[in-house]
PyMOL Python script that loads the backbone (N, CA, C, O; Angstrom):
from pymol import cmd

cmd.read_pdbstr("""\
ATOM      1  N   UNK A   1      87.658  74.640   4.925  1.00  0.00           N
ATOM      2  CA  UNK A   1      88.575  73.935   5.560  1.00  0.00           C
ATOM      3  C   UNK A   1      87.696  73.519   6.881  1.00  0.00           C
ATOM      4  O   UNK A   1      87.937  72.465   7.468  1.00  0.00           O
ATOM      5  N   UNK A   2      86.567  74.496   7.350  1.00  0.00           N
ATOM      6  CA  UNK A   2      86.156  73.957   8.597  1.00  0.00           C
ATOM      7  C   UNK A   2      85.026  72.672   8.247  1.00  0.00           C
ATOM      8  O   UNK A   2      84.561  72.049   9.202  1.00  0.00           O
ATOM      9  N   UNK A   3      84.670  72.365   7.026  1.00  0.00           N
ATOM     10  CA  UNK A   3      83.895  71.368   6.687  1.00  0.00           C
ATOM     11  C   UNK A   3      84.613  69.988   6.974  1.00  0.00           C
ATOM     12  O   UNK A   3      83.966  68.989   7.288  1.00  0.00           O
ATOM     13  N   UNK A   4      85.804  69.992   6.864  1.00  0.00           N
ATOM     14  CA  UNK A   4      86.937  68.933   6.896  1.00  0.00           C
ATOM     15  C   UNK A   4      87.353  68.718   8.082  1.00  0.00           C
ATOM     16  O   UNK A   4      87.820  67.647   8.470  1.00  0.00           O
ATOM     17  N   UNK A   5      87.198  69.832   8.818  1.00  0.00           N
ATOM     18  CA  UNK A   5      88.087  69.803  10.033  1.00  0.00           C
ATOM     19  C   UNK A   5      87.409  68.764  11.387  1.00  0.00           C
ATOM     20  O   UNK A   5      88.011  68.003  12.145  1.00  0.00           O
ATOM     21  N   UNK A   6      85.872  69.115  11.303  1.00  0.00           N
ATOM     22  CA  UNK A   6      85.342  68.122  12.348  1.00  0.00           C
ATOM     23  C   UNK A   6      85.022  66.711  12.072  1.00  0.00           C
ATOM     24  O   UNK A   6      84.855  65.824  12.910  1.00  0.00           O
ATOM     25  N   UNK A   7      84.930  66.579  10.258  1.00  0.00           N
ATOM     26  CA  UNK A   7      85.105  65.027  10.261  1.00  0.00           C
ATOM     27  C   UNK A   7      86.313  64.201  10.593  1.00  0.00           C
ATOM     28  O   UNK A   7      86.431  63.048  11.009  1.00  0.00           O
ATOM     29  N   UNK A   8      87.334  65.314  10.224  1.00  0.00           N
ATOM     30  CA  UNK A   8      88.852  64.509  10.076  1.00  0.00           C
ATOM     31  C   UNK A   8      89.126  64.331  11.566  1.00  0.00           C
ATOM     32  O   UNK A   8      89.728  63.294  11.844  1.00  0.00           O
ATOM     33  N   UNK A   9      88.809  65.124  12.566  1.00  0.00           N
ATOM     34  CA  UNK A   9      88.876  64.874  13.881  1.00  0.00           C
ATOM     35  C   UNK A   9      88.302  63.876  14.198  1.00  0.00           C
ATOM     36  O   UNK A   9      89.042  62.932  14.475  1.00  0.00           O
ATOM     37  N   UNK A  10      86.963  63.666  14.286  1.00  0.00           N
ATOM     38  CA  UNK A  10      85.915  62.696  14.686  1.00  0.00           C
ATOM     39  C   UNK A  10      86.579  61.142  13.563  1.00  0.00           C
ATOM     40  O   UNK A  10      85.741  60.271  13.332  1.00  0.00           O
ATOM     41  N   UNK A  11      87.347  61.039  13.251  1.00  0.00           N
ATOM     42  CA  UNK A  11      87.490  59.969  12.372  1.00  0.00           C
ATOM     43  C   UNK A  11      88.821  59.536  13.368  1.00  0.00           C
ATOM     44  O   UNK A  11      88.954  58.389  13.794  1.00  0.00           O
ATOM     45  N   UNK A  12      89.831  60.707  13.680  1.00  0.00           N
ATOM     46  CA  UNK A  12      90.974  60.501  14.355  1.00  0.00           C
ATOM     47  C   UNK A  12      90.579  59.616  15.476  1.00  0.00           C
ATOM     48  O   UNK A  12      90.593  58.389  15.573  1.00  0.00           O
ATOM     49  N   UNK A  13      90.159  60.717  16.442  1.00  0.00           N
ATOM     50  CA  UNK A  13      89.595  60.272  17.528  1.00  0.00           C
ATOM     51  C   UNK A  13      89.091  58.662  18.158  1.00  0.00           C
ATOM     52  O   UNK A  13      89.559  57.936  19.034  1.00  0.00           O
ATOM     53  N   UNK A  14      87.678  58.520  17.047  1.00  0.00           N
ATOM     54  CA  UNK A  14      87.217  57.337  16.940  1.00  0.00           C
ATOM     55  C   UNK A  14      88.247  55.769  16.908  1.00  0.00           C
ATOM     56  O   UNK A  14      88.253  54.731  17.570  1.00  0.00           O
ATOM     57  N   UNK A  15      89.053  56.322  15.740  1.00  0.00           N
ATOM     58  CA  UNK A  15      89.848  55.026  15.217  1.00  0.00           C
ATOM     59  C   UNK A  15      90.649  55.303  16.173  1.00  0.00           C
ATOM     60  O   UNK A  15      90.781  54.185  16.671  1.00  0.00           O
ATOM     61  N   UNK A  16      91.575  56.318  17.074  1.00  0.00           N
ATOM     62  CA  UNK A  16      92.346  55.622  17.952  1.00  0.00           C
ATOM     63  C   UNK A  16      92.148  55.243  19.315  1.00  0.00           C
ATOM     64  O   UNK A  16      93.044  54.852  20.063  1.00  0.00           O
ATOM     65  N   UNK A  17      90.797  55.390  19.643  1.00  0.00           N
ATOM     66  CA  UNK A  17      89.830  55.023  20.872  1.00  0.00           C
ATOM     67  C   UNK A  17      89.562  53.357  20.314  1.00  0.00           C
ATOM     68  O   UNK A  17      89.859  52.547  21.191  1.00  0.00           O
ATOM     69  N   UNK A  18      89.110  52.792  19.156  1.00  0.00           N
ATOM     70  CA  UNK A  18      88.779  51.762  18.968  1.00  0.00           C
ATOM     71  C   UNK A  18      90.554  50.735  18.779  1.00  0.00           C
ATOM     72  O   UNK A  18      90.741  49.577  19.150  1.00  0.00           O
ATOM     73  N   UNK A  19      91.324  51.437  18.269  1.00  0.00           N
ATOM     74  CA  UNK A  19      92.637  50.920  18.166  1.00  0.00           C
ATOM     75  C   UNK A  19      93.518  50.162  19.206  1.00  0.00           C
ATOM     76  O   UNK A  19      94.221  49.155  19.279  1.00  0.00           O
ATOM     77  N   UNK A  20      92.950  51.546  20.217  1.00  0.00           N
ATOM     78  CA  UNK A  20      93.847  51.432  21.809  1.00  0.00           C
ATOM     79  C   UNK A  20      92.739  50.317  22.490  1.00  0.00           C
ATOM     80  O   UNK A  20      93.224  49.659  23.410  1.00  0.00           O
ATOM     81  N   UNK A  21      91.437  50.051  22.182  1.00  0.00           N
ATOM     82  CA  UNK A  21      90.919  48.947  22.906  1.00  0.00           C
ATOM     83  C   UNK A  21      91.653  47.602  22.348  1.00  0.00           C
ATOM     84  O   UNK A  21      92.304  46.840  23.062  1.00  0.00           O
ATOM     85  N   UNK A  22      91.352  47.378  20.402  1.00  0.00           N
ATOM     86  CA  UNK A  22      91.987  46.333  20.124  1.00  0.00           C
ATOM     87  C   UNK A  22      93.269  45.816  20.661  1.00  0.00           C
ATOM     88  O   UNK A  22      93.687  44.679  20.879  1.00  0.00           O
ATOM     89  N   UNK A  23      93.841  47.197  20.827  1.00  0.00           N
ATOM     90  CA  UNK A  23      95.540  46.358  21.028  1.00  0.00           C
ATOM     91  C   UNK A  23      95.530  46.490  22.600  1.00  0.00           C
ATOM     92  O   UNK A  23      96.618  46.573  23.171  1.00  0.00           O
ATOM     93  N   UNK A  24      94.494  46.511  23.248  1.00  0.00           N
ATOM     94  CA  UNK A  24      94.678  46.667  24.876  1.00  0.00           C
ATOM     95  C   UNK A  24      95.363  47.491  25.264  1.00  0.00           C
ATOM     96  O   UNK A  24      95.722  47.095  26.372  1.00  0.00           O
ATOM     97  N   UNK A  25      95.862  48.552  25.046  1.00  0.00           N
ATOM     98  CA  UNK A  25      96.429  49.228  25.682  1.00  0.00           C
ATOM     99  C   UNK A  25      95.969  49.856  27.320  1.00  0.00           C
ATOM    100  O   UNK A  25      96.656  50.260  28.259  1.00  0.00           O
ATOM    101  N   UNK A  26      95.132  49.773  27.210  1.00  0.00           N
ATOM    102  CA  UNK A  26      94.259  49.704  28.598  1.00  0.00           C
ATOM    103  C   UNK A  26      95.277  48.961  29.802  1.00  0.00           C
ATOM    104  O   UNK A  26      95.929  49.477  30.711  1.00  0.00           O
ATOM    105  N   UNK A  27      95.118  47.616  29.412  1.00  0.00           N
ATOM    106  CA  UNK A  27      95.964  46.615  29.874  1.00  0.00           C
ATOM    107  C   UNK A  27      97.389  46.926  30.069  1.00  0.00           C
ATOM    108  O   UNK A  27      97.962  46.665  31.126  1.00  0.00           O
ATOM    109  N   UNK A  28      97.970  47.484  29.059  1.00  0.00           N
ATOM    110  CA  UNK A  28      99.692  47.746  28.774  1.00  0.00           C
ATOM    111  C   UNK A  28     100.128  49.160  29.030  1.00  0.00           C
ATOM    112  O   UNK A  28     100.997  49.564  28.258  1.00  0.00           O
ATOM    113  N   UNK A  29      99.773  49.871  29.809  1.00  0.00           N
ATOM    114  CA  UNK A  29     100.235  51.476  29.986  1.00  0.00           C
ATOM    115  C   UNK A  29     101.574  51.665  29.015  1.00  0.00           C
ATOM    116  O   UNK A  29     101.832  52.546  28.195  1.00  0.00           O
ATOM    117  N   UNK A  30     102.197  50.689  29.362  1.00  0.00           N
ATOM    118  CA  UNK A  30     103.583  51.121  29.163  1.00  0.00           C
ATOM    119  C   UNK A  30     104.218  50.380  27.479  1.00  0.00           C
ATOM    120  O   UNK A  30     105.391  50.029  27.353  1.00  0.00           O
ATOM    121  N   UNK A  31     103.423  50.291  26.607  1.00  0.00           N
ATOM    122  CA  UNK A  31     103.740  49.139  25.261  1.00  0.00           C
ATOM    123  C   UNK A  31     103.714  50.721  24.284  1.00  0.00           C
ATOM    124  O   UNK A  31     102.737  51.248  23.753  1.00  0.00           O
ATOM    125  N   UNK A  32     104.939  51.120  24.298  1.00  0.00           N
ATOM    126  CA  UNK A  32     105.588  52.302  23.050  1.00  0.00           C
ATOM    127  C   UNK A  32     104.966  51.710  21.615  1.00  0.00           C
ATOM    128  O   UNK A  32     104.295  52.397  20.844  1.00  0.00           O
ATOM    129  N   UNK A  33     105.205  50.743  21.468  1.00  0.00           N
ATOM    130  CA  UNK A  33     104.657  50.130  19.856  1.00  0.00           C
ATOM    131  C   UNK A  33     103.272  49.852  19.764  1.00  0.00           C
ATOM    132  O   UNK A  33     102.913  49.540  18.628  1.00  0.00           O
ATOM    133  N   UNK A  34     102.063  49.882  20.955  1.00  0.00           N
ATOM    134  CA  UNK A  34     101.056  50.007  20.521  1.00  0.00           C
ATOM    135  C   UNK A  34     100.584  51.312  20.696  1.00  0.00           C
ATOM    136  O   UNK A  34      99.511  51.574  20.153  1.00  0.00           O
ATOM    137  N   UNK A  35     101.206  52.276  21.398  1.00  0.00           N
ATOM    138  CA  UNK A  35     100.322  53.581  21.353  1.00  0.00           C
ATOM    139  C   UNK A  35     100.987  54.586  19.978  1.00  0.00           C
ATOM    140  O   UNK A  35     100.498  55.641  19.574  1.00  0.00           O
ATOM    141  N   UNK A  36     102.167  53.922  19.467  1.00  0.00           N
ATOM    142  CA  UNK A  36     102.748  54.259  18.343  1.00  0.00           C
ATOM    143  C   UNK A  36     101.954  53.450  17.306  1.00  0.00           C
ATOM    144  O   UNK A  36     101.829  54.092  16.262  1.00  0.00           O
ATOM    145  N   UNK A  37     101.429  52.340  17.277  1.00  0.00           N
ATOM    146  CA  UNK A  37     100.132  51.629  16.045  1.00  0.00           C
ATOM    147  C   UNK A  37      98.636  52.784  16.182  1.00  0.00           C
ATOM    148  O   UNK A  37      97.990  53.245  15.240  1.00  0.00           O
ATOM    149  N   UNK A  38      98.512  52.911  17.001  1.00  0.00           N
ATOM    150  CA  UNK A  38      97.364  53.443  17.690  1.00  0.00           C
ATOM    151  C   UNK A  38      97.573  54.736  16.643  1.00  0.00           C
ATOM    152  O   UNK A  38      96.868  54.943  15.655  1.00  0.00           O
ATOM    153  N   UNK A  39      98.525  55.429  17.014  1.00  0.00           N
ATOM    154  CA  UNK A  39      98.722  56.805  16.478  1.00  0.00           C
ATOM    155  C   UNK A  39      98.510  56.881  14.942  1.00  0.00           C
ATOM    156  O   UNK A  39      97.753  57.623  14.316  1.00  0.00           O
ATOM    157  N   UNK A  40      99.487  55.796  14.425  1.00  0.00           N
ATOM    158  CA  UNK A  40      99.466  55.768  12.882  1.00  0.00           C
ATOM    159  C   UNK A  40      97.813  55.208  12.241  1.00  0.00           C
ATOM    160  O   UNK A  40      97.554  55.348  11.046  1.00  0.00           O
ATOM    161  N   UNK A  41      97.032  54.723  12.999  1.00  0.00           N
ATOM    162  CA  UNK A  41      95.952  53.992  12.482  1.00  0.00           C
ATOM    163  C   UNK A  41      94.877  55.424  12.293  1.00  0.00           C
ATOM    164  O   UNK A  41      93.933  55.546  11.512  1.00  0.00           O
ATOM    165  N   UNK A  42      95.287  56.187  13.072  1.00  0.00           N
ATOM    166  CA  UNK A  42      94.293  57.357  13.726  1.00  0.00           C
ATOM    167  C   UNK A  42      94.600  58.542  12.394  1.00  0.00           C
ATOM    168  O   UNK A  42      93.834  59.173  11.665  1.00  0.00           O
ATOM    169  N   UNK A  43      96.294  58.465  12.520  1.00  0.00           N
ATOM    170  CA  UNK A  43      96.435  59.704  11.335  1.00  0.00           C
ATOM    171  C   UNK A  43      95.982  59.376  10.044  1.00  0.00           C
ATOM    172  O   UNK A  43      95.689  60.225   9.202  1.00  0.00           O
ATOM    173  N   UNK A  44      95.906  57.882   9.834  1.00  0.00           N
ATOM    174  CA  UNK A  44      95.527  57.447   8.208  1.00  0.00           C
ATOM    175  C   UNK A  44      94.198  57.662   7.929  1.00  0.00           C
ATOM    176  O   UNK A  44      93.679  57.923   6.844  1.00  0.00           O
ATOM    177  N   UNK A  45      93.655  57.518   9.104  1.00  0.00           N
ATOM    178  CA  UNK A  45      91.841  57.349   8.860  1.00  0.00           C
ATOM    179  C   UNK A  45      91.481  59.155   9.271  1.00  0.00           C
ATOM    180  O   UNK A  45      90.383  59.626   8.976  1.00  0.00           O
ATOM    181  N   UNK A  46      92.452  59.920   9.896  1.00  0.00           N
ATOM    182  CA  UNK A  46      91.959  61.094   9.837  1.00  0.00           C
ATOM    183  C   UNK A  46      92.817  62.016   8.370  1.00  0.00           C
ATOM    184  O   UNK A  46      92.426  63.106   7.950  1.00  0.00           O
ATOM    185  N   UNK A  47      93.745  61.414   7.936  1.00  0.00           N
ATOM    186  CA  UNK A  47      94.191  62.199   6.650  1.00  0.00           C
ATOM    187  C   UNK A  47      92.996  61.604   5.293  1.00  0.00           C
ATOM    188  O   UNK A  47      92.459  62.370   4.492  1.00  0.00           O
ATOM    189  N   UNK A  48      92.827  60.318   5.322  1.00  0.00           N
ATOM    190  CA  UNK A  48      91.352  59.989   4.290  1.00  0.00           C
ATOM    191  C   UNK A  48      90.574  60.849   4.230  1.00  0.00           C
ATOM    192  O   UNK A  48      90.191  61.167   3.104  1.00  0.00           O
ATOM    193  N   UNK A  49      90.073  61.511   5.320  1.00  0.00           N
ATOM    194  CA  UNK A  49      89.501  62.986   5.060  1.00  0.00           C
ATOM    195  C   UNK A  49      89.784  64.312   4.679  1.00  0.00           C
ATOM    196  O   UNK A  49      89.183  65.113   3.962  1.00  0.00           O
ATOM    197  N   UNK A  50      90.962  64.371   5.397  1.00  0.00           N
ATOM    198  CA  UNK A  50      91.327  65.689   5.181  1.00  0.00           C
ATOM    199  C   UNK A  50      92.187  65.860   4.102  1.00  0.00           C
ATOM    200  O   UNK A  50      92.426  67.031   3.807  1.00  0.00           O
ATOM    201  N   UNK A  51      92.689  65.025   3.468  1.00  0.00           N
ATOM    202  CA  UNK A  51      93.157  65.354   2.200  1.00  0.00           C
ATOM    203  C   UNK A  51      92.329  65.498   0.793  1.00  0.00           C
ATOM    204  O   UNK A  51      92.830  65.959  -0.233  1.00  0.00           O
ATOM    205  N   UNK A  52      91.205  65.108   0.891  1.00  0.00           N
ATOM    206  CA  UNK A  52      90.413  65.881  -0.136  1.00  0.00           C
ATOM    207  C   UNK A  52      89.999  67.092   0.273  1.00  0.00           C
ATOM    208  O   UNK A  52      89.969  67.997  -0.561  1.00  0.00           O
ATOM    209  N   UNK A  53      89.688  67.289   1.331  1.00  0.00           N
ATOM    210  CA  UNK A  53      89.251  68.868   1.472  1.00  0.00           C
ATOM    211  C   UNK A  53      90.682  69.772   1.257  1.00  0.00           C
ATOM    212  O   UNK A  53      90.749  70.785   0.560  1.00  0.00           O
ATOM    213  N   UNK A  54      91.535  69.314   1.836  1.00  0.00           N
ATOM    214  CA  UNK A  54      92.710  70.445   1.783  1.00  0.00           C
ATOM    215  C   UNK A  54      93.020  70.655  -0.142  1.00  0.00           C
ATOM    216  O   UNK A  54      93.449  71.702  -0.628  1.00  0.00           O
ATOM    217  N   UNK A  55      92.640  69.267  -1.037  1.00  0.00           N
ATOM    218  CA  UNK A  55      92.625  69.688  -2.446  1.00  0.00           C
ATOM    219  C   UNK A  55      92.005  70.614  -2.925  1.00  0.00           C
ATOM    220  O   UNK A  55      92.501  71.454  -3.676  1.00  0.00           O
ATOM    221  N   UNK A  56      90.521  70.577  -2.454  1.00  0.00           N
ATOM    222  CA  UNK A  56      89.607  71.366  -3.049  1.00  0.00           C
ATOM    223  C   UNK A  56      89.867  72.926  -2.171  1.00  0.00           C
ATOM    224  O   UNK A  56      89.350  73.923  -2.675  1.00  0.00           O
ATOM    225  N   UNK A  57      90.513  73.053  -1.125  1.00  0.00           N
ATOM    226  CA  UNK A  57      90.828  74.350  -0.818  1.00  0.00           C
ATOM    227  C   UNK A  57      91.918  75.046  -1.458  1.00  0.00           C
ATOM    228  O   UNK A  57      91.978  76.274  -1.515  1.00  0.00           O
ATOM    229  N   UNK A  58      93.082  73.984  -2.110  1.00  0.00           N
ATOM    230  CA  UNK A  58      94.044  74.488  -2.744  1.00  0.00           C
ATOM    231  C   UNK A  58      93.396  74.995  -4.381  1.00  0.00           C
ATOM    232  O   UNK A  58      93.804  75.961  -5.025  1.00  0.00           O
ATOM    233  N   UNK A  59      92.582  74.286  -4.684  1.00  0.00           N
ATOM    234  CA  UNK A  59      91.832  74.784  -6.196  1.00  0.00           C
ATOM    235  C   UNK A  59      91.266  75.944  -6.070  1.00  0.00           C
ATOM    236  O   UNK A  59      91.467  76.849  -6.880  1.00  0.00           O
ATOM    237  N   UNK A  60      90.288  76.092  -4.770  1.00  0.00           N
ATOM    238  CA  UNK A  60      89.630  77.247  -4.868  1.00  0.00           C
ATOM    239  C   UNK A  60      90.330  78.540  -4.583  1.00  0.00           C
ATOM    240  O   UNK A  60      90.029  79.580  -5.169  1.00  0.00           O
ATOM    241  N   UNK A  61      91.457  78.444  -3.490  1.00  0.00           N
ATOM    242  CA  UNK A  61      92.356  79.385  -3.605  1.00  0.00           C
ATOM    243  C   UNK A  61      93.151  79.699  -4.812  1.00  0.00           C
ATOM    244  O   UNK A  61      93.471  80.887  -4.830  1.00  0.00           O
ATOM    245  N   UNK A  62      93.604  78.968  -5.900  1.00  0.00           N
ATOM    246  CA  UNK A  62      93.739  79.711  -7.061  1.00  0.00           C
ATOM    247  C   UNK A  62      93.047  80.976  -7.455  1.00  0.00           C
ATOM    248  O   UNK A  62      91.833  81.167  -7.527  1.00  0.00           O
ATOM    249  N   UNK A  63      94.334  82.068  -7.772  1.00  0.00           N
ATOM    250  CA  UNK A  63      93.588  83.165  -8.745  1.00  0.00           C
ATOM    251  C   UNK A  63      93.159  83.091  -9.381  1.00  0.00           C
ATOM    252  O   UNK A  63      92.168  83.785  -9.154  1.00  0.00           O
ATOM    253  N   UNK A  64      93.050  82.612 -10.446  1.00  0.00           N
ATOM    254  CA  UNK A  64      92.603  81.973 -11.688  1.00  0.00           C
ATOM    255  C   UNK A  64      91.370  80.517 -11.459  1.00  0.00           C
ATOM    256  O   UNK A  64      91.089  79.735 -12.368  1.00  0.00           O
ATOM    257  N   UNK A  65      90.910  80.465 -10.328  1.00  0.00           N
ATOM    258  CA  UNK A  65      90.312  79.190 -10.266  1.00  0.00           C
ATOM    259  C   UNK A  65      88.745  79.391 -10.963  1.00  0.00           C
ATOM    260  O   UNK A  65      87.917  80.301 -10.978  1.00  0.00           O
ATOM    261  N   UNK A  66      88.833  78.060 -11.504  1.00  0.00           N
ATOM    262  CA  UNK A  66      87.740  78.496 -12.493  1.00  0.00           C
ATOM    263  C   UNK A  66      86.109  77.859 -12.106  1.00  0.00           C
ATOM    264  O   UNK A  66      85.209  77.597 -12.904  1.00  0.00           O
ATOM    265  N   UNK A  67      86.110  77.703 -10.325  1.00  0.00           N
ATOM    266  CA  UNK A  67      84.826  76.944  -9.764  1.00  0.00           C
ATOM    267  C   UNK A  67      84.224  77.992  -9.392  1.00  0.00           C
ATOM    268  O   UNK A  67      84.648  79.120  -9.640  1.00  0.00           O
ATOM    269  N   UNK A  68      83.316  77.783  -8.844  1.00  0.00           N
ATOM    270  CA  UNK A  68      82.184  78.555  -8.345  1.00  0.00           C
ATOM    271  C   UNK A  68      81.662  78.170  -7.067  1.00  0.00           C
ATOM    272  O   UNK A  68      80.519  78.419  -6.686  1.00  0.00           O
ATOM    273  N   UNK A  69      82.316  77.712  -6.583  1.00  0.00           N
ATOM    274  CA  UNK A  69      82.448  77.340  -4.873  1.00  0.00           C
ATOM    275  C   UNK A  69      82.976  75.776  -4.653  1.00  0.00           C
ATOM    276  O   UNK A  69      83.497  75.141  -5.570  1.00  0.00           O
ATOM    277  N   UNK A  70      82.811  75.340  -3.568  1.00  0.00           N
ATOM    278  CA  UNK A  70      82.981  74.408  -2.984  1.00  0.00           C
ATOM    279  C   UNK A  70      82.216  72.899  -3.559  1.00  0.00           C
ATOM    280  O   UNK A  70      82.891  71.872  -3.630  1.00  0.00           O
ATOM    281  N   UNK A  71      81.148  72.914  -3.841  1.00  0.00           N
ATOM    282  CA  UNK A  71      80.050  72.300  -4.266  1.00  0.00           C
ATOM    283  C   UNK A  71      80.593  72.280  -5.982  1.00  0.00           C
ATOM    284  O   UNK A  71      80.338  71.244  -6.596  1.00  0.00           O
ATOM    285  N   UNK A  72      81.008  72.918  -6.411  1.00  0.00           N
ATOM    286  CA  UNK A  72      81.198  73.236  -8.015  1.00  0.00           C
ATOM    287  C   UNK A  72      82.465  71.833  -8.196  1.00  0.00           C
ATOM    288  O   UNK A  72      82.524  70.826  -8.903  1.00  0.00           O
ATOM    289  N   UNK A  73      83.384  72.478  -7.092  1.00  0.00           N
ATOM    290  CA  UNK A  73      84.856  72.396  -7.280  1.00  0.00           C
ATOM    291  C   UNK A  73      84.716  70.575  -7.230  1.00  0.00           C
ATOM    292  O   UNK A  73      85.088  69.848  -8.151  1.00  0.00           O
ATOM    293  N   UNK A  74      84.264  70.227  -6.288  1.00  0.00           N
ATOM    294  CA  UNK A  74      84.252  68.832  -5.894  1.00  0.00           C
ATOM    295  C   UNK A  74      83.278  67.747  -6.910  1.00  0.00           C
ATOM    296  O   UNK A  74      83.434  66.535  -7.065  1.00  0.00           O
ATOM    297  N   UNK A  75      82.187  68.703  -7.552  1.00  0.00           N
ATOM    298  CA  UNK A  75      81.511  67.528  -8.714  1.00  0.00           C
ATOM    299  C   UNK A  75      82.386  67.735  -9.843  1.00  0.00           C
ATOM    300  O   UNK A  75      82.686  66.651 -10.344  1.00  0.00           O
ATOM    301  N   UNK A  76      82.999  68.896 -10.533  1.00  0.00           N
ATOM    302  CA  UNK A  76      83.959  68.868 -11.711  1.00  0.00           C
ATOM    303  C   UNK A  76      85.031  68.067 -11.603  1.00  0.00           C
ATOM    304  O   UNK A  76      85.217  67.171 -12.426  1.00  0.00           O
ATOM    305  N   UNK A  77      85.932  68.303 -10.497  1.00  0.00           N
ATOM    306  CA  UNK A  77      87.176  67.438 -10.114  1.00  0.00           C
ATOM    307  C   UNK A  77      87.015  66.117 -10.377  1.00  0.00           C
ATOM    308  O   UNK A  77      87.686  65.452 -11.166  1.00  0.00           O
ATOM    309  N   UNK A  78      85.830  65.634  -9.489  1.00  0.00           N
ATOM    310  CA  UNK A  78      85.071  64.305  -9.648  1.00  0.00           C
ATOM    311  C   UNK A  78      85.059  64.021 -11.481  1.00  0.00           C
ATOM    312  O   UNK A  78      85.979  63.632 -12.201  1.00  0.00           O
ATOM    313  N   UNK A  79      84.061  64.281 -11.727  1.00  0.00           N
ATOM    314  CA  UNK A  79      83.826  64.511 -13.162  1.00  0.00           C
ATOM    315  C   UNK A  79      84.729  64.252 -14.230  1.00  0.00           C
ATOM    316  O   UNK A  79      84.896  63.163 -14.781  1.00  0.00           O
ATOM    317  N   UNK A  80      85.309  65.342 -14.488  1.00  0.00           N
ATOM    318  CA  UNK A  80      86.743  65.672 -15.243  1.00  0.00           C
ATOM    319  C   UNK A  80      88.375  64.992 -14.726  1.00  0.00           C
ATOM    320  O   UNK A  80      89.410  64.986 -15.392  1.00  0.00           O
ATOM    321  N   UNK A  81      88.142  64.429 -13.260  1.00  0.00           N
ATOM    322  CA  UNK A  81      89.371  63.936 -13.223  1.00  0.00           C
ATOM    323  C   UNK A  81      89.719  62.934 -12.800  1.00  0.00           C
ATOM    324  O   UNK A  81      90.871  62.503 -12.856  1.00  0.00           O
ATOM    325  N   UNK A  82      88.329  62.152 -12.074  1.00  0.00           N
ATOM    326  CA  UNK A  82      87.965  61.242 -11.319  1.00  0.00           C
ATOM    327  C   UNK A  82      88.824  61.276  -9.764  1.00  0.00           C
ATOM    328  O   UNK A  82      89.843  61.947  -9.606  1.00  0.00           O
ATOM    329  N   UNK A  83      88.137  60.338  -8.568  1.00  0.00           N
ATOM    330  CA  UNK A  83      88.238  60.038  -7.495  1.00  0.00           C
ATOM    331  C   UNK A  83      89.311  60.669  -6.938  1.00  0.00           C
ATOM    332  O   UNK A  83      89.438  61.630  -6.179  1.00  0.00           O
ATOM    333  N   UNK A  84      90.231  59.738  -7.611  1.00  0.00           N
ATOM    334  CA  UNK A  84      91.796  59.418  -6.945  1.00  0.00           C
ATOM    335  C   UNK A  84      92.304  60.776  -6.789  1.00  0.00           C
ATOM    336  O   UNK A  84      92.894  61.059  -5.746  1.00  0.00           O
ATOM    337  N   UNK A  85      92.152  61.612  -7.665  1.00  0.00           N
ATOM    338  CA  UNK A  85      92.829  62.917  -7.947  1.00  0.00           C
ATOM    339  C   UNK A  85      92.925  63.653  -6.152  1.00  0.00           C
ATOM    340  O   UNK A  85      93.782  64.404  -5.686  1.00  0.00           O
ATOM    341  N   UNK A  86      92.027  63.227  -5.678  1.00  0.00           N
ATOM    342  CA  UNK A  86      91.473  64.233  -4.222  1.00  0.00           C
ATOM    343  C   UNK A  86      93.151  63.868  -3.349  1.00  0.00           C
ATOM    344  O   UNK A  86      93.829  64.604  -2.633  1.00  0.00           O
ATOM    345  N   UNK A  87      93.427  62.131  -3.892  1.00  0.00           N
ATOM    346  CA  UNK A  87      94.555  61.666  -2.763  1.00  0.00           C
ATOM    347  C   UNK A  87      96.268  62.222  -3.740  1.00  0.00           C
ATOM    348  O   UNK A  87      97.430  61.954  -3.431  1.00  0.00           O
ATOM    349  N   UNK A  88      95.923  62.755  -4.515  1.00  0.00           N
ATOM    350  CA  UNK A  88      96.993  62.940  -5.456  1.00  0.00           C
ATOM    351  C   UNK A  88      97.661  62.523  -6.588  1.00  0.00           C
ATOM    352  O   UNK A  88      98.776  62.779  -7.042  1.00  0.00           O
ATOM    353  N   UNK A  89      96.485  61.629  -7.051  1.00  0.00           N
ATOM    354  CA  UNK A  89      96.823  60.497  -8.359  1.00  0.00           C
ATOM    355  C   UNK A  89      96.621  61.313  -9.599  1.00  0.00           C
ATOM    356  O   UNK A  89      95.434  61.603  -9.749  1.00  0.00           O
ATOM    357  N   UNK A  90      97.469  61.805 -10.601  1.00  0.00           N
ATOM    358  CA  UNK A  90      96.805  62.070 -11.766  1.00  0.00           C
ATOM    359  C   UNK A  90      95.488  61.578 -12.423  1.00  0.00           C
ATOM    360  O   UNK A  90      95.264  60.380 -12.593  1.00  0.00           O
ATOM    361  N   UNK A  91      94.593  62.603 -12.799  1.00  0.00           N
ATOM    362  CA  UNK A  91      93.389  62.120 -13.256  1.00  0.00           C
ATOM    363  C   UNK A  91      93.684  61.174 -14.852  1.00  0.00           C
ATOM    364  O   UNK A  91      94.730  61.314 -15.486  1.00  0.00           O
ATOM    365  N   UNK A  92      92.758  60.408 -15.214  1.00  0.00           N
ATOM    366  CA  UNK A  92      92.852  59.538 -16.535  1.00  0.00           C
ATOM    367  C   UNK A  92      91.569  60.374 -17.443  1.00  0.00           C
ATOM    368  O   UNK A  92      91.285  60.011 -18.585  1.00  0.00           O
TER     369      UNK A  92
END
""", "prot")
cmd.dss("prot")
cmd.show_as("cartoon", "prot")
cmd.util.cbc("prot")
cmd.orient("prot")
């Protein structure tokens, strides 16, 4: 999880600041819809990074985990089940 927390927070705060500038929140401080929108964008960006990391963490925590470590888990899941499994889609 330590590997994913930094990039996830970086994605969150980067997108939050970019969205804030694009929606001109600095000029309209009392616009709840703009603040909510920036929060949504930031959360989605963070989840794009964090969700695959959580998937790997859960697979490594299984009592009978067949994986030798983080890299092995990522490689095997990509090869055997595909990229979208990291986001909850069933493998093909």
